[in-house]
N, C-alpha and C positions, 0 to 999 in steps of 0.2 A: 670264479671270474678270471678272465684273462686280464692281468694287471696292466697291459698296454691298451687293450680294447675298452676296458671299463664297463663292460656289459655284465649284468647280473640281476638278481631278484631283490625284493625289498620287503621289509616286515609289514608294510601297509599296502601291498599290491593285490590283496585278495579279490578286489572288485574287477580285476582284469580277467577273471574267469568268465567264460560264456554263461556259467550258472547265474552270475550276477544280473544278467539281462532280464531275467524273469522276476527279480526281486523288486518289491515296492515298499517304500517307507524306511525310516531311519533304523528301526529295531532290527529288521531282517538283514539289511545291509551291514549293520554293525556285527551281527551274529556271524555272518560269513567272513568278514574282515578279521574279526578276533579269533575265529576258529583257525584260519590260515596262520595268523600271527602266533598264536599260543600253542598250537598243536605240537606235541613232542616229536611227531614225524612230519617231514616235509611233504605237504599235500599238493604242491604246485604242479607236478607232472600229472597227477590224477585229475586236477581241476583245469588243466591246460592253460596254466599261467606261464607265459614265456619270459625268459630273461631279456633285458633291454638296457640300453644306455640312457642316462638321464642327464638333462642339462644342469640341474642343481648339483649333481655329482661332479661332472666335469668342470663346472665353474669353481666349486670349492677346491678341487684338485689343482686347477690352474693357479688359484691364489697361493696354494701351498708351494707349488713348484717355482713360482716367481721368486720366492724367498731363497731359492737354491740356485739362482742365476749365476752363471760362471762355469758350471759343470755342463759339458756338452750334452750328456744324456738328458739332464733336466731341461736344458734349453730346447731340445727337440720335443720333449714331452709338453712343455709350455705352449709351443706353437700349435701342436696338434690339439691339445685340450681347449685352447682358446678358439680354434676354428670349429671344433665340434660344438662348443657351447654357443657360439654365435649363430650357427646353423639352426639352433632350436628357438631363436628369437621369433616371436610372432610377427610376420611381415605385412599382413593385410588385415583390414577390418578395424573395428572400434578398439580392439585390444592390442594393436600393433605396438611393438617395442618392448613387450613384456615377455615373461616366461611362465610356464605352468608345469605341473607334474604330468607324467606320462600314464597315469592311471586315475580312475575315479576315486574320490576321497569322501568318506563319511566321518564326520567328527561329532562331538557332543553338541556343537553349536550350529552345524549346518552340513550341507552336501554340495560338492562341486565336481563337475565332470572333468575327465582328462583333458588337458590342454587349456583348461580355464586358468587364466593368469592368477598367480598368488604372490604375495609380497615376499615370502620366504624363498621360493624358487627364483623369483626375479632378483632378489638381493644376492644370493650366492652366485647365480649365473652372471649378473652384471658386474659384480666385483671381479670375478674371474676373467671376464672379457676385458675389463679395464686394465687389470694387471698384465694380461697377455697382449694388450694393445690390439685387440681383435675387432673393435668397433670403429667405424668411420663416422664422419660428421653427421650424415643423415640418420644413421642408426642410433647415434647418441641422442639426436634431437627427438627421434621417435620414442626412445626410452624415457627421456625426461618428460615429454608431453604425456605419454601413456601412464606414467607413474602418477602425475597430477590428475589427469582426466578420469582414470579408472579407480584409483585406490585412495586418493586424498579426500577426507570427509570434512575438511574445514578446521578440525581440531586434532585429528589423528589419521594415520594410514591404516586402512582396513585390510583384512587378510585377502579378500577377493573382491571383484567388482560388485558382487551381490550382497556382501556382508555389511552390516551396520554395527557389529559388535567390536568393542575395543579389546584387542588382544595385545598385551603390552610388548612382548618380544617382537611381534609382527610390526607394530607401530614403530618401534625403535630401529628395527632393521630397515624399514622404509625411510625413516628420517635420516639415518646414517648414509644411505645411498643418495638421497636427495641432497644432503650436505656435500657429499663428494662430487656429485654432478655439478653443483653450483659453483665449484671451484675450477671447473675446466674452462679453458679459453675457447673451446670449440662450439659453445652454445651462445646464442644471442643474449644480450644483457637482460631483456625482459624475462626470458625463461629462467635464467640463472637467479634472478631476484625472486621469482616465484618459488623456485626450488629451495632457496635459502630460507625464505619466510616459513615455508611448510616444515622444513627440517627443525627450525627453532620452536615452532608452535607444537609440532608433534612430540618432540622431546619434552617440552614443558608439560604437556598433558600427562605423560607417564610419570614425570617427576612429582607432579601433584598427587598421584595415586600411590606413592611410596608409603608403606606402612611404618608405624612408629619403630618397629624392630629393624627396619632397613630393607625388608623384603618387598617384592612385588607379587601380587596374585597373577595367575596365568592370564585372566581376563576380567573385565568389568561387567559381569552378568551372572545370573543365578547358576550355580553349579561349576563356576570357573574360578573359584577362590583358592585353589590349591597352589602350592609352591613346589618347584622341582629344580634340580641342579642345572641341567643344560640350558633351560630357558633363562635362568638367572645369569648364566655366563653370557648368553646372547645380549641381555640387557646391559650388562656391565661393559662389554666390548663395544657395543653400539654407542653408548654414552661416551666412552673414551674417544671414539672416532669423532664425536661431535663437540668435544671440549673447546675447540678453537672458535666455535660459534656461540657457546652458552655462557651465561653469567657465572660468576664465581661460586654461587650457591650450589651449582651442579657438582662441583668437586666434593662438597660435603655430602651430597646425596650418594655419590659414587663411593665415598669412604664408608658410609653407613651400609650400603648394599654389599660392599666387599667384606665388611666385618661380619654381616649376617651370613654371607656365603661361606666364608672360611671357618666360621665358628659352628655353623649348624649343618652344613652340607659336606663336611669332611670329617673323617674319623681315622686317626692314626695314618694320615697320608692317603686315605682311600676316599674318592669322591662318592658321596651318597646320592641316591636318587631323590629321596624325600628328606626334609629336615629332621635330623636326630633319629632317623630310622634306618639302621644298618640292615634291617631285614627286607628292605625293598628290592626291586629287581636289579640283578647284576647285568648291566647293559653296556655294550661296547660304545654306543654313542655318548652316553652320559660320562663314562670314564675317559674317553678320548677328549671330549669337550672339557672335562675336568682338568686334564693335563694342559689344555689350551689356557684355561683360566688360571692355573697355578703358575704358568710361565708369565702371564700378564701380571699376576699379583706379585711375583718376585721382582719383575722388572720395575714395577711401580712402588716397590718397597713396602708392600702390604703384608707379605708373608716372608718367612726365612728363605734364603737361597736354596736350601736343600730340599724344599717341598717338591719342585718339579721332578727332581731325580727320584724321589720316593714314589710319586704317581707313575712315572715312567716304568719303574720296576714292577709295580702292580699291574699296569696295563700289559706288559709283556708276559708276566707270569700267569695272569688270569685269562688272557685272550689270544695270545699268539699261538698259532697252530703249527705243528711240525711240518705241515705241507707248505708253509710259507705265506700265510695270510692271517689277518685278524678275524677270528670267528665271532659269531653273533652274541654268544653268552659265555659266562665263565663255567657253567655246568657242562662239562665236555661229554657227559654220559648220554645226553639227549641228542639224537641225530640232528634235530633242528638247531641245536646250539652250535653246531659246526658250520652252519651256513655262512657264506661270505656276502654281506650286504654292502654294495659299493657306496650308496648314498648314506646309509646309516652307520657304517663301520669303517670301510677302507678310506673314504675321503676325509671324514673327521680325524681319523688316526694320522693320515699323512699331513693334514693341516696342523695338528698338534705337534707332531714330530718335527716338522719344518720350523715351527716357531721355537721349539727347544734348541734346534741347531742354530737358528738365527740369533737367539739370545746369547748362546755361548760364544758366537762370533762377534757379538756386539752390534748386530744389525737390527732392522725393524722387525717387530713381532706382530704388526697389524696386517 
């Protein structure tokens, strides 16, 4: 990937292949997607899967660079990243104001086509645009209206306009974005009030689903009861963003969630993918997001101040490539492990590193 252009491939871009057009049904689409993702060799050239720039990537990178304001290089990058991200906003039709992924997606719970808006891409892209001041009044209005019209289900924010499944990290990302939009003076009072109500109600739904041990399952449906590291961080950071809107009991829920995360999803300063299972996948996204979580935990007094430095050391030792980028996996012997995934690796790593720098400087880490 060109670190300025932010184009690249993605671990989940298998359905971009022309081969995918002939596939029907969840099982066959998942087989192709997982074959591309898990192959020890990079199959993308063979399957004609092109590199591309993604709005979720540039949005997260924009939020990261915003923390480094004051440096001329990062100021230039922030403006460019904000502009690229804003250009990906859906401008027309029923889904206007939102963002989607640039490839078809098949998950355990559903399928959605490229450019179908989803709450995760919308959250990363929208926060990046807000941090870069890249959205104007009408664009903000379309964002707030689109969020409520397409993704709000009365009790939670859904992953896509077609989904009715409660996915906790998606719901909280949507709630945190709604809460932030409700505080902007560029929207009319009615829309701000609706966004604020949805933010509070959505967060309340996931708070009620917190387990006794402090964890949250991935989703509220059959087969979605697992817990993993990076989605737990999304939950904690989103709730932290919403604390100004929530009752005092939410702080206790965050404390329980943080205790579970740092007790069961870390070992000797290394972020784990699954609770208490160090044999799980060694994944750049999970470790980079783990650094993000460790900085948050240290800043909030939930972990010792030395933990972020320990995670940083592991991130660099395990994933930094001599060519000058963060590779996909710690197993450097597989050719596919050396891939540079902008959305899954480079942007989360920059996001985490910028929070580490901001924390040491005494600035904001959100």
